[in-house]
C-alpha positions in Angstrom: -0.2 -20.9 7.1 1.9 -20.6 4.0 0.9 -22.3 0.7 3.4 -23.7 -1.7 2.7 -22.8 -5.3 0.5 -25.6 -6.8 2.4 -25.4 -10.1 5.6 -26.4 -8.3 8.8 -24.4 -7.6 9.4 -21.2 -9.4 12.4 -21.2 -11.8 13.0 -17.7 -13.2 13.0 -14.1 -12.1 9.7 -13.7 -14.0 7.8 -16.3 -12.0 9.3 -16.2 -8.5 7.8 -14.4 -5.6 10.5 -12.6 -3.6 10.0 -11.4 -0.1 6.3 -10.8 0.5 3.4 -8.7 -0.8 4.3 -5.6 1.1 2.9 -2.9 -1.1 -0.6 -4.5 -1.2 -0.8 -5.0 2.5 1.1 -2.0 3.9 -1.9 0.3 4.4 -4.2 -2.2 5.9 -1.7 -3.8 8.2 -0.3 -0.4 9.3 -3.9 0.8 10.0 -4.6 -2.4 12.1 -1.3 -2.4 14.0 -0.8 1.3 14.3 -4.2 3.1 14.5 -6.4 0.3 16.0 -4.0 -1.5 18.3 -1.6 1.2 19.3 -3.6 4.5 19.1 -1.6 6.1 16.3 -3.3 9.3 15.1 -4.8 9.3 11.6 -2.5 12.2 10.8 0.5 10.2 11.8 -0.9 7.2 9.9 -1.1 9.3 6.7 2.5 10.5 7.2 3.8 7.0 7.7 1.9 5.4 4.7 2.1 8.3 2.2 3.2 11.8 3.0 6.7 11.0 4.4 7.7 9.0 1.3 6.4 11.8 -1.0 8.4 14.3 1.0 11.6 12.2 0.9 11.3 11.8 -2.9 10.5 15.4 -3.6 7.0 14.6 -4.8 5.0 16.4 -2.0 2.4 17.9 -2.3 1.7 16.3 -5.8 1.7 13.0 -3.9 1.0 12.4 -0.2 -1.6 15.2 0.1 -5.2 15.9 -0.6 -4.9 19.5 -1.8 -5.9 21.5 -4.9 -3.4 20.5 -7.6 -2.4 17.2 -6.0 -2.9 13.9 -8.0 -5.9 12.7 -5.9 -4.3 9.2 -5.3 -6.6 8.2 -2.4 -7.2 5.0 -0.5 -10.4 4.6 1.5 -10.3 2.2 4.5 -13.4 0.6 5.9 -12.7 0.7 9.7 -15.5 -1.7 10.4 -14.1 -4.5 8.3 -12.8 -7.1 10.7 -11.5 -10.5 9.5 -8.7 -12.9 9.0 -6.8 -12.3 5.8 -6.9 -15.1 3.2 -5.3 -15.6 -0.1 -8.5 -14.4 -1.8 -7.6 -10.9 -0.3 -4.4 -10.7 -2.3 -3.5 -10.4 -6.0 -0.8 -13.0 -5.9 -0.9 -16.7 -6.6 1.5 -18.6 -4.4 1.8 -17.4 -0.7 1.6 -14.5 1.6 3.1 -14.0 5.1 -0.1 -12.2 6.0 -2.4 -15.1 5.4 -4.3 -15.7 8.6 -3.5 -12.3 10.0 -6.4 -10.6 11.9 -7.2 -7.2 10.6 -9.5 -4.4 11.9 -10.0 -2.1 9.0 -8.9 -2.7 5.4 -8.7 -0.7 2.1 -11.9 -1.1 0.0 -11.6 1.7 -2.6 -8.6 3.2 -4.4 -8.4 6.2 -6.7 -5.4 7.0 -9.0 -5.4 10.6 -10.1 -9.1 10.8 -9.3 -10.1 7.7 -11.3 -11.4 4.6 -9.5 -8.9 1.7 -9.7 -10.0 -0.7 -7.0 -13.6 -1.0 -5.6 -14.6 -3.6 -3.0 -11.2 -5.4 -3.4 -11.6 -5.8 -7.2 -9.5 -4.0 -9.8 -11.9 -2.0 -11.9 -9.4 0.5 -13.5 -7.4 -0.1 -16.6 -3.9 -1.6 -16.2 -1.1 0.6 -17.5 -2.6 3.9 -16.5 0.2 4.7 -14.1 2.7 7.4 -14.9 6.5 7.5 -14.4 7.2 10.6 -12.4 10.8 11.7 -12.1 11.8 12.0 -8.5 14.8 13.2 -6.5 15.8 13.0 -2.9 14.7 16.2 -1.3 17.8 18.4 -0.6 16.8 18.8 3.0 17.2 15.1 3.5 20.7 15.1 2.0 21.9 17.8 4.5 20.4 16.2 7.6 22.8 14.6 10.1 23.1 10.8 9.8 21.9 8.8 12.8 
């Protein structure tokens, strides 16, 4: 079920919700649909949700890995958490295409560079602690054949 914004239609680029809340739901939905329902290995899950993007953007192993010297950006999933998603699970105010979706496992704890940012679904970190990291397309990606 989709909810219309109670304040009425959005009017500017600052207050409209475009598309859907993909970043917030990507890990949990991918875990449910990939690992739980289709038997995706945890290693492949990590590649799909993190390591592959880091490699493509030339950020690996600083991002996308848990190794000495990496940033320690880590998401912990509770694999026993089973429920239907509701608007209270999201940090948006008007609608989500994922409302009513059944999940089996969901992120409950997130660290950014080793500091706790989200705990039990609540933001506990300080907003604005992110860092802009210059990225570049990995040269190996630029020389691959196009499909």
